[in-house]
C-alpha positions, 0 to 999 in steps of 0.5 A: 651626886652622880652615880657612875654605877647607875650610868653603867647599869642603865647602859646594860639595860639599853644593851639588853633591850637593843637585842644585838643592835649597836649602842650609841650613847647620847651624851650631848648637852654636857651629858644631859648635865651630868658631865661630858667626860665623867659620863664618857668614862662611865659609858666607855663600853658603848659602841659610839657616842653622839654629841651636838657639836664639834665643841662637844666632840673635840674634848672627847678626842683630846681625852683619848676616846677612839669611839666613833663620835657622831655630830647629831646636827652635822656641820653648822658651817662649811669649815666644820667639815674639815674639823670632822675630818681632822678629828675623825668625827661622823656627821649627820647630813640633813640638808642640801647645803651640807651635801653641796659642801661635801661635793666641794670639799677637799679633805685629807681623810673622808668623813663618815656620813649618816644621812638623815631622813625626815620621816615625820618629825619635821625638824631636821632631815631631808624630805623622803623624795630627796634622799635617794638623790642625796645618797647617790651623789654623796656615794660618789664623793672622795670626801665621803667614806664608803658605807653611808648610814641612814637615820631618822628621829622619832617624834612621838615614840613616848606615846605608845598609843600614837600611830605616828611612830608606825607612820614614821617607820613606813616613811623611812622604810620607803625612803631608804628602800634598796639603799645600802647602809646600816640603819638607826631609828630608835631613841630611848622611847623607841628602844623601850617601847617600839621593838621594830625600831631596834635596827642596826644602831640605837641611840639611847639618851635620857634612859642612860641617866635613869629617867624614863622617856615616858615621863612620870609613868614606869618605862615598859620592861626596864629597871632604870636607876637615877644617876643624878641626885640633887641634894642640899641641907636644911639651914633653918626650921621655924614654928609659924602660926596659922595665917602666916604667909610664906615667901615672896608674894605671900603665895602660901598661907599656913593653914595652922600652927606648923613647922616650916623648914628652909633649905639651901637651894634655889633657881640659881642652882638650877631648881625650877623656879616655877615648881609650885607648892606641893612639889615633893622633896625628901627630908631624910628620906621622908616625903615633905613638900615645897611651899611658897615661891622658889627664891634664888637660893632657898626654898621653904618646906612643909615638914609636918607629919615627919616621923622625926622632927626636921632639924638644921642639917637634915638632908633634903633630896630634890630628886634622885633615888626615891624621888624620880626626876620625872615626878618633880618635872611633872609638878613643875610643868617641865621634863626631866631633861630640862631639870638635869641640864639646868643644874648650875656650876655653883652646885658641887658635883661628886661621884659615887659608885656602888660598893661592888662597882668596878671603877673605870680609870680615865684612858 
C-alpha cells in the first residue's frame, strides 16, 4: 500500500525544513520502490525532480511533467547529451570526460549543468582544484545554458556527531568561492540535521517516503509518515510442541508448546531473506516476531501472547505505520532504502489517501 497523502505530508515537512530553499524531490530507483509516476504525481508541488538516468527521466516528460529534471549521474555516454537537450533535462557534470563532451557538442538547445564537486565523499565529483577550470570552460560553451549551478553530496550527514560534514562544507565553499550560481548541498540528513547545508536547492530523498535518514533513531525536528505499508495475511496457524524445529535447517526450536503462524510472504516478494528470528511484525496491529528462516514465499511467526489468538486471514504488517521500516532494516542488517527498493513486481500495489486528503489527477 502506498499512501499518497503521506508522501505529500513528507514533502511539506521537507519544504518547512528547507527554510525558503527550493526543493528537488529525489525519485530515482523507481521512487525508492514506490512507483516513479505515482510518486511524481503525488509530489508535483516539488520545484524539481532528480533521477539517475534518461531511462527514468523520459517517462516523466512523456507523462507531461514540465518540472526541471536533474540526471544525478549526468550522461553515461556522449550520445546522452543530445537526449538531455531534446528532453530538456538538467545534467550533473562530475568528470572531465563530460566537460570534453560538452565542448564538442552541437545541440539544438543548451543543457542546464550542475557542476558536482567532490568535497570529501570520493564517489562522484570533480576534485576541488579542478572545479574552477571546468566551470570557466563550460561557461563559454554554446551547449551549456547560462547560470551553471554548483552541487556536492554529503557522505556522513546521518552521523550528527561526525566532523565530516563540516569539513565537506568548508571544502565545497573554498572550491566554489567567487563562482556565480545556485548551490545545492543538503540531502535528507543534511536538511534535517545540518541547517547550514540548506542552501539554494535541497535534495530530499528517503525522508519523502517517511523513513528517517538517521536509521532507527528519531529524525531531529521532523514528523515523517511512512508512505509504504507492506502487508500480507496469515494462511495457516499450527500448534507445535516443545522441541519442534521450525523451517529450513531447523534454525529455530520451539521452547514450549506454542502456536506458530505462517504468513504468505518471502524473499521472492522482497522481504529480506537474512532477516533473523526476532525481527518484529504486526499481527492485527499487535507485535509478534519472525522465527526460523525466511522462505521464498512464506515466513513463520511466533504468535504467543497476542490479545486475540492469531487466525487464518489475519493481517500481517511487515513494515508501515506502527512498525517503521528503519526498525525492520536494523534487525535485518540493512537500511530502509534497500527494503523499499527490493519489493518485487509480484506484490500488488494499491494507493491510499487520507479521507480529507486532496486527490491529485494526472497531468
